[in-house]
N, C-alpha and C positions, 0 to 999 in steps of 0.2 A: 603074536607079540604086538603089543600097542605101540604105534608110532609116538615118539616124543616130539610134540609141537612146540615145546619150548626151546628148542635148540637155537632157533633163530629168534631173537626178540626185536622187535620194532618199538621205539619209544612213541607213545602215543602223542607226545608234545610236537614230534616232528610234523605230523600230519595237520594238527590244527583242528578245531572244532568241525568245520565244513568238510573237510576232506575225510574226517573221521566218520562223520553221518554219511556221507556218499559211500564210503567203503563198506561200512556195516550194513547199509540198507540195499547195496547194489543187486542182490538176488531176490528181493521182495517185489513181486510183480502185482500190479493192481488187478483185483479178481472181479469187484463189483462196479456196475455202470454208475452207482451212486457217489463213487470216489472220483469226484472231478480233478483234484489235484492233491497228491500225497505229499511225501516228503519233498523239501527243496525251496519253499518259499516262507514268509512270514507266518502264514497259517495254512493248514489243510482246508481244502473246499469239498464239501459234501452236497450232493444234489437232493434237497428235501423239498417236494412239491414244487411250487412256483418259483421258490427262492433258493439260494444256496448257502448251507451252513459253513461257518467258519470255526475252526477249532485249534488252538494253540496252547502250548503248555511250556513253563519255565521252572527251572529248578535254582534255588538260592541257597548256598551253604555257608556256614559261619567259618570264617577264616580265608574262604576263598572270594566270596562275592561281597561279604559285609563285615565290619568289624564293630562289635557292640560296644566297644569302649568310647566311641563317639557316635554311633548310629542308635538313635533311642528307638525302643521296640515299637512304638507307635508309628514313628516315621517309617520303620522298615516294613510294617504291614502295609501301610499306604503304598509305598515304593512298589512293593512286590506286586500288588495288583496292577499299578501303572505299567510295569514291565510288559505285563501280558496283554492289556487293554491296547497299548501301542501297536502290537503286531496285527490285532484285528482291524484298527484304523488304517494301517499300512497296506491292507487289502481292499481300501475303500469302502469298508463295512461299518456295521453298526454292533457294539458288544451289548449283550443282554445279560448272560449269566457267568458265574465262576464257580469252580469247585476248588476248595483249600484243603491240602494235606500238609501236615507238620511232623516232624520227629524232634523230641524234646529229651533233654538230659534231666537228671534229678536236681540240678543247680538252679532250674527255673521253677519258682513257686506259681501258684495258681493266679496270683496278682500280675507276674510278668507275662503270662500267656493272654491275660484279659486285656493288658495293655497292647499287645500285638494285634489282637483282633479288634480293638478300639480303632486302630489305624485302617485296618481291613474294612471296618463298618463305615468309617468316613469316605473312603474311596468309593464303596459301593453306592452310599448316599449321595455324593457328588456327581457320580457318573451315571445314575439310575441302573445300577447293576443288581441282579439277584445273586445271593450265595445259595447254591442249590445242593451242596454235599461235599464230601471229601473224606479224610482219614486222619487219625492220630495215631502216633506209636511212640516208642522210647527210642532214646538214641544214647550211644556211649561217647560220642565225640563233640556234641554241641547241637546247635539248632539247624534244622534244614526245613525249607519252604518250598513246597510245589504247588503252583497255582495252574489251573487249566481255565482258559477263557473261551466263551462259546458266543458267536454272533452271527449274524446274517448279512447277505447283500443280494441284491437283484443280480440275476444272472448277467445282464447286460452291462452291470456297473463294476463287476469285480475286476481288479487291476493286480497283475502279476509283476514278476521282476523281469520276465524274460521277453518282453514284448516293446522294449525300446527300438527306436529306428533312427538311422543317420539323418541329422538336420534337426532332430527334437532338441529342445531346450531343456538344460538341466536346472532344476528349481529347488531350492530349500525354504522350509519354514523356519521362522524364529532367528535364532543366533547359536553359535556353536562354540565349544570348549569350555563353558562355564563350569559344568558338572565336574570335569577333569581337575580344574583349579580348585573348586571347592574341597575336593579330595586332598589335594596337596595341602591347603590350609588346615585341614582336621588333622592330617598326619602330623604336621609340624606342631600343632598345639598338643597332640598326645605326647610327643616326644619331650616338650616343656613341661607338661604335667608330670611326667615320669621322674623328671629331675627335681621338680619343685611342685608337690600336690597342692600347694596353698595359691598357686598363681590363679589370677583372675583376668584371662584374656578380654580384651574388647575386640570383637569380631565384626563391629558394625559396618567397617568399611567393605567386609567380604560378605555382606548379607545376601546378595543376589548369586554368588558363587556357591555359598553353603546350601541355599534353598535349592538350587538346581541339582545338588548333590543329594541332600537328604529328602527333598519332597518334589520330585519331578512331577510334571503333568503330561499325561498322554495327550496328543493332539486331536482329540474328537472334534474341537471347532474347526479344523481345517477340512474335515471330511464335509461338513455342513456348508462351509465357505466355498469349496470347490464345486459343490451342487449348485449352491446360489449363483455362482458366476458361470455355470454351465460348462464347466471344464472337466473333461475325465482325462486323467494322466494316462499316458501310454505305458508307463512302468512305474512302480513305487516300491519303497521299501523304508523301514524306520531306521534311526541312527543309533544303534545301541553300542557297536564296536568301533566307532569312529569314520568319519566321512569317507576317507580313502577306501577303507574295507567295503563300504556299503556300495560306493560308486563300482568298485571293481566286481561286486556281485551282480550288479546290473548288466555291466558290460560283459561279464563272462557268460551269463545266462541268456543275455540277448544277442550275443556273437557281434558285438560292436566295439568302437573305440570312443574316446571323448576327449575334449579339451576342458579342463577345469580352470579358471582364471583366479589366482591367488588374490588379486586386487578386490575381487567380487564376494569373498567369504564374508559372510556377515559376523561381527565380533562386537560384542558388548563393551563399553567403555572400562568396566571393572575387569574384563578379561584382558584387555590390552596393559592396564596398569599392573595387574597381578603378574603378568608374563615380564614386565619389566622387573618386578621385584624379585620373582623367582629366577630371573635370568634364563627364561625360557622363550622359544621362537613361537608367536602366536599362530602361525600357520601350522607348524608341526603339531601343535596342542589341538587345533580345530580338525587336522586331518586324522589324528590318532588317539585322541583323548577318550572319545566314547561317552556313553550314558547321557546323551543329549536328549534322546528320545523325541527328536524332531523328525519330520517327515522328509524325504528325499524323493523327488519324482521327475519324470520327463513329460514334456508336453509337446504336441504339435506347434510349429512357429506360428499357425494359424490362430491359435488360442493366445498369443503373446499380449494383443490389444486388451484382452479380459482381464490379464493379472497385472498389467503394466501400472506401476505406481502404487500397487497394494502394499501396505507397510508390513504385512504378515509373511510376504513372499520375495524371495531374491533369486534372480536369474544368475547362476554362478558359472555357466559354461553351456556346452552343446555336445551332442552326440555325433560321432563321425564313423568312417568305415572301420571295420575290424582291423582292417591292415595298418591302420595308423597308429593303433594302441592306445592306451589310456594315459593321458599326460597332464601334468600341472604346468601351467604357463605362468611363470613368474612375472613379478612386477617389472623386471628388466626385459620381459619378453622371451625369456629362455624356456625351452621345453624340456621338462624333467619326467621321467617315467614314474608313474603313480605305484607305489608299494603299499601292501596291506600290513600296517604295523600297529593295528588297533588292538583291543583287548582281546587275548587269548587265555581263556580259564584254564586250559590245559598244560600251561607252563607253570611248574611250581617253582 
């Protein structure tokens, strides 16, 4: 008699993406010496000759990750590439190739798919990436895009999530929260359009927010900048699911705590004004909004003079002993435990 394994059912959403991955892959053991790093970081690391190969993949599904009512296909193609390149740069590496696989329903004519690939082409052209393969198939539900990015890094330059140390400084590139607010603006205008299809909104005051949502840029420039400054991060991750989630990944995998200072979180003026308009807390948006695709990393205090005053980099806190936990220090000096409230695609 076959045992019924469905008697006890666990909701996948209870686990969340990373616990699900850990659970499903716990019995997979590394068998090849060429596999330097498997599951558990921004990209896998493979030892190929003198350099190490980076491989990462992301899946974007219509209705879960994007809404074509306001996401142009050209922008979607571009963004799908950026999502993957960002993971390579988060390993302190250089991206070189991608493969693209898509599943499309019969509601998409050839011209629509051409528009999607035009965005992919622009991303490849701008970031000096080769498209080297992929697959296409049909879909009964909508559009699905899977992109794999391949890159490389010198063995001594690769940066993981699990190597932060107490007293390291916590640093972030660019500014945070704009992409989430861009999404809120687009969702609001979608609702207005559904009521009045003839409406012609003026979104000029939200231009930066919308651009950050529809056409994000992976921070290839930061990898070069850090190299030029002769700074090697002690740990690094890209900000896709929200600042708090990414900090907690570094803290959990490095077995450390941290103090993140609310007053230090970099915010664009459009983010601040949009938060006031939507009656949202700007700190909450920066912590939990996601899709910023900035880089979050830690550095030794000895490297602080090298980055001090750089307009692209902001020190937002420091790493502490694991026993102290991961905390947000508010403007009033109160310590609040950091929680991961960022994007979870497994919650429907």
